[in-house]
C-alpha distance (Angstrom), angle and dihedral (degrees) to the residues before:
residue distance angle dihedral
M1 . . .
G2 3.78 . .
S3 3.80 111.0 .
R4 3.82 92.5 -8.9
G5 3.79 136.0 80.3
A6 3.81 119.6 12.8
T7 3.81 92.0 2.1
S8 3.79 91.3 57.7
H9 3.80 91.0 47.3
V10 3.81 92.0 54.1
V11 3.81 92.1 46.0
S12 3.81 89.1 50.1
G13 3.80 92.3 57.8
L14 3.79 93.0 47.3
D15 3.80 92.7 46.5
I16 3.83 93.6 50.1
A17 3.81 90.5 48.3
L18 3.81 92.6 50.6
W19 3.81 92.4 51.2
D20 3.81 89.2 49.7
I21 3.81 91.3 49.9
R22 3.80 92.8 47.2
G23 3.79 92.6 49.2
K24 3.79 91.9 50.1
Q25 3.78 91.5 46.8
L26 3.82 91.0 53.9
G27 3.81 95.9 36.2
L28 3.82 92.8 -120.4
P29 3.81 135.0 120.0
V30 3.80 113.8 -109.9
Y31 3.80 91.1 -113.2
E32 3.81 89.5 62.1
L33 3.81 89.6 53.8
L34 3.82 88.5 52.7
G35 3.79 94.2 56.8
G36 3.79 104.6 -74.8
K37 3.77 134.2 -76.8
V38 3.79 125.0 -60.6
R39 3.84 94.0 -173.4
D40 3.78 136.8 36.2
D41 3.80 100.0 -129.9
I42 3.79 141.8 1.9
S43 3.80 124.4 -100.2
L44 3.80 113.5 -136.3
Y45 3.75 141.2 -160.9
T46 3.77 121.3 -158.2
H47 3.79 144.9 -171.9
P48 3.79 133.7 -110.1
D49 3.80 120.9 -134.4
Q50 3.82 101.7 -104.1
T51 3.79 95.7 -163.5
G52 3.79 108.2 134.3
W53 3.79 96.5 12.6
N54 3.82 89.4 127.2
D55 3.82 95.8 43.8
E56 3.78 124.5 103.3
N57 3.82 90.7 -97.5
W58 3.80 91.5 49.1
R59 3.81 95.6 132.3
E60 3.80 91.6 57.1
R61 3.81 91.5 49.0
I62 3.81 92.2 49.5
E63 3.79 92.0 47.5
E64 3.81 91.2 49.7
E65 3.79 93.8 51.5
V66 3.80 96.4 41.5
R67 3.80 92.3 48.2
K68 3.80 89.5 50.5
I69 3.81 90.7 55.7
V70 3.81 94.3 44.7
D71 3.80 92.0 47.1
S72 3.81 90.4 51.0
G73 3.81 90.1 62.4
H74 3.81 97.6 -108.7
T75 3.78 114.3 140.7
A76 3.81 98.7 -166.0
M77 3.79 134.8 45.5
K78 3.79 136.9 177.9
F79 3.78 131.0 -150.9
D80 3.80 142.4 159.9
P81 3.82 109.5 -119.8
F82 3.80 95.3 -179.1
P83 3.81 110.7 102.6
H84 3.80 105.1 -138.3
L85 3.77 96.7 -146.3
E86 3.80 93.2 54.8
A87 3.80 93.1 65.3
E88 3.76 113.6 104.6
N89 3.80 113.2 -124.9
Q90 3.78 91.7 -5.5
R91 3.78 123.6 124.9
N92 3.79 122.9 -137.0
D93 3.79 91.6 -117.1
G94 3.77 102.2 55.9
Y95 3.79 152.9 -45.9
L96 3.79 120.5 -23.4
D97 3.80 110.3 150.7
G98 3.80 98.5 -16.8
A99 3.79 96.2 -126.1
M100 3.79 130.5 139.5
S101 3.78 125.8 -162.5
R102 3.80 122.4 -122.9
K103 3.80 87.2 -112.9
G104 3.79 89.7 55.0
E105 3.80 90.3 49.8
R106 3.80 91.3 49.7
I107 3.80 92.0 51.6
A108 3.81 91.3 47.5
R109 3.81 90.6 51.5
E110 3.80 91.9 49.1
I111 3.80 93.1 48.4
T112 3.80 92.6 48.6
A113 3.80 93.7 45.6
A114 3.81 91.0 50.1
A115 3.81 92.1 48.8
R116 3.81 90.1 51.6
E117 3.81 91.1 47.1
F118 3.80 93.4 53.0
A119 3.81 95.5 38.6
G120 3.78 94.8 50.1
P121 3.80 127.4 -141.8
D122 3.81 98.9 -62.6
I123 3.82 101.0 58.9
E124 3.79 117.0 91.0
I125 3.81 113.4 -126.2
L126 3.79 117.2 -155.7
I127 3.81 120.9 -168.2
D128 3.81 123.1 -149.7
A129 3.81 115.6 -157.2
H130 3.83 92.4 176.2
G131 3.81 92.4 -139.3
R132 3.80 91.9 -75.6
F133 3.83 104.1 130.9
N134 3.78 138.7 84.2
V135 3.81 116.8 -130.7
P136 3.85 101.6 -90.6
T137 3.81 92.3 42.1
A138 3.80 92.8 48.9
I139 3.81 90.7 51.2
R140 3.80 92.5 47.5
M141 3.80 93.3 47.6
C142 3.78 95.1 47.0
L143 3.80 93.6 49.2
A144 3.81 90.4 46.9
L145 3.80 92.7 53.2
E146 3.79 92.9 43.8
D147 3.79 86.4 59.3
A148 3.82 94.2 42.6
G149 3.76 102.3 47.8
Q150 3.81 118.6 2.5
I151 3.81 92.6 -111.2
D152 3.79 121.6 -156.8
W153 3.79 98.9 -151.4
F154 3.79 140.6 3.4
E155 3.79 110.0 -145.7
E156 3.81 126.7 -150.9
P157 3.83 97.3 -16.9
V158 3.82 92.4 178.4
P159 3.82 134.8 21.1
V160 3.77 110.3 -69.3
E161 3.81 95.6 -122.7
S162 3.81 95.2 78.4
Y163 3.79 119.2 64.1
H164 3.82 88.1 175.4
A165 3.81 91.5 60.2
L166 3.80 90.0 48.5
A167 3.80 90.3 51.5
Q168 3.81 91.1 52.5
V169 3.80 91.7 52.3
R170 3.78 93.5 45.1
E171 3.81 91.2 54.3
K172 3.81 92.4 57.1
V173 3.83 105.7 40.4
N174 3.77 134.2 68.3
A175 3.80 102.9 -153.4
P176 3.82 117.6 95.1
I177 3.81 113.3 -96.9
S178 3.80 121.9 -131.6
I179 3.82 124.8 -169.2
G180 3.77 140.2 149.9
E181 3.80 113.9 89.5
R182 3.82 91.0 109.5
L183 3.79 97.1 41.8
H184 3.79 118.0 103.9
T185 3.83 125.2 -146.0
R186 3.78 128.1 -12.6
W187 3.81 92.8 -78.0
E188 3.80 92.0 70.8
F189 3.81 90.0 55.3
V190 3.82 94.8 55.4
Q191 3.81 95.1 84.9
V192 3.81 90.8 44.6
F193 3.79 91.2 59.2
E194 3.79 98.0 35.6
N195 3.81 92.9 50.9
K196 3.82 96.7 39.8
L197 3.79 92.4 -121.5
A198 3.80 100.9 150.3
D199 3.79 141.2 38.8
Y200 3.82 91.6 -161.6
I201 3.78 132.5 22.1
M202 3.79 124.0 -152.7
P203 3.83 111.5 -168.3
D204 3.79 117.0 178.6
V205 3.81 111.8 -128.8
T206 3.83 91.3 -149.1
W207 3.81 93.4 52.4
T208 3.78 109.2 31.7
G209 3.80 99.7 56.1
G210 3.78 109.0 -68.1
I211 3.78 134.1 -94.1
T212 3.80 92.6 -37.3
E213 3.79 93.7 55.0
L214 3.81 95.0 41.4
K215 3.80 89.3 54.9
K216 3.81 90.4 51.9
I217 3.82 93.1 46.9
S218 3.80 89.6 49.8
A219 3.80 90.4 52.1
Q220 3.81 89.3 50.4
A221 3.80 90.6 51.0
E222 3.80 92.0 48.2
T223 3.79 91.4 63.3
Y224 3.82 88.3 59.3
Y225 3.83 94.3 40.3
V226 3.81 90.5 -118.7
P227 3.83 114.8 150.3
V228 3.81 120.1 -126.8
S229 3.80 122.4 -136.6
P230 3.82 111.7 178.1
H231 3.79 116.2 -136.4
D232 3.79 119.0 -127.7
A233 3.78 127.3 -164.1
S234 3.78 105.4 140.1
G235 3.78 117.9 55.5
P236 3.81 144.7 -92.5
I237 3.82 98.7 -28.3
N238 3.79 90.0 53.3
V239 3.82 92.1 49.5
L240 3.80 95.0 46.9
A241 3.81 97.5 42.0
G242 3.79 90.8 54.1
A243 3.80 92.1 42.5
H244 3.82 93.1 53.5
V245 3.79 89.8 57.5
M246 3.80 91.9 45.6
M247 3.80 90.3 53.6
T248 3.80 86.9 67.2
V249 3.82 105.6 41.8
P250 3.81 127.2 76.8
N251 3.83 97.3 -148.7
F252 3.79 96.9 69.6
Y253 3.83 127.6 137.8
R254 3.83 110.7 171.1
V255 3.80 141.8 -45.4
E256 3.78 116.8 -119.2
T257 3.81 122.8 -122.8
G258 3.77 126.2 -176.5
N259 3.80 96.2 -131.0
A260 3.78 140.7 10.6
D261 3.82 87.2 -121.2
L262 3.81 111.1 60.2
S263 3.79 95.7 179.5
K264 3.81 90.3 111.6
Y265 3.82 86.2 75.1
N266 3.81 93.1 57.7
A267 3.79 94.9 88.2
F268 3.80 90.7 60.0
I269 3.81 99.3 49.3
E270 3.80 135.8 48.1
T271 3.83 96.0 -132.5
P272 3.84 120.5 38.7
L273 3.79 120.3 -121.8
D274 3.80 114.7 -109.7
N275 3.80 111.6 -136.9
S276 3.78 96.3 153.9
N277 3.79 116.7 155.8
G278 3.79 91.9 13.0
T279 3.80 98.6 -65.9
L280 3.79 131.6 98.6
K281 3.78 113.1 -123.3
M282 3.77 104.2 -146.2
P283 3.80 117.1 -133.2
D284 3.80 114.9 -122.8
A285 3.81 91.5 -149.2
P286 3.82 117.1 118.1
G287 3.79 121.7 -80.7
L288 3.78 115.6 -1.4
G289 3.80 87.6 -15.6
I290 3.79 98.2 -117.1
E291 3.79 139.3 87.0
M292 3.77 120.5 -146.2
N293 3.80 119.1 -121.8
M294 3.78 96.1 -119.2
D295 3.80 94.1 179.5
Y296 3.80 90.0 59.5
L297 3.81 93.6 43.0
N298 3.80 93.6 49.1
A299 3.80 92.3 45.7
N300 3.81 91.8 52.1
R301 3.79 103.2 36.4
V302 3.78 118.5 127.3
E303 3.79 119.5 -135.2
I304 3.80 112.6 -135.0
């Protein structure tokens, strides 16, 4: 795959480690090495626990999770309202024909409307389609959720391989489009910017090439006035590496976190992350600003 895929993932890890080492050698946070901060902290969006959202007491479960996020001080959340098993001819593990039944659409509308009801008008609601739909289904689903819940972005409406499919969807919907977590290196973002395919981009610092590449992608996006919102799916290093870059770029939206409560990361690091009131308070310690708990990691490693 050349510079993409597994190669890019390996390079990302090495690149993040080298920035951390350099910062610790010089006694400076990574964001200072990248030009210095332009903000004091990092705005976040987070995810509810969707367990039970298709059960008979689904409204109570949604209310519980949404209230938890609102009470934590977060002002944006993201979820996937499309029940996987309701898709016709679609496997649980990915795209097959990209269709969604009318029942699946109805459930998605109800989930989104309930989330908006419990969140209130001032919380941003982001929808993740996980690249599962064909073009007509993606258009239908996006328009349905726009009507149901005043959504603030529609993420990965179609599989990432086809920019033409993305263009067709973008022409027909009103909600902002967000893509980028599965794109590798700045070269794969060129067509996105040149063809006006996205309102937000969400590169993952651990997949796309590391801190160095995320900084370059962010600079690309700045010339098109497209906000950057780093994707996170893999823990405290991912969150902090993306956040250090976002401390230094003007065209920043939010950093993703998997939960409003990040205490599950505490076992892995010596100093807990502070995401109180929905923002990440960046450590001013050298490098990434954390030390890994090597005793815990060594005691729990899995031999392969």
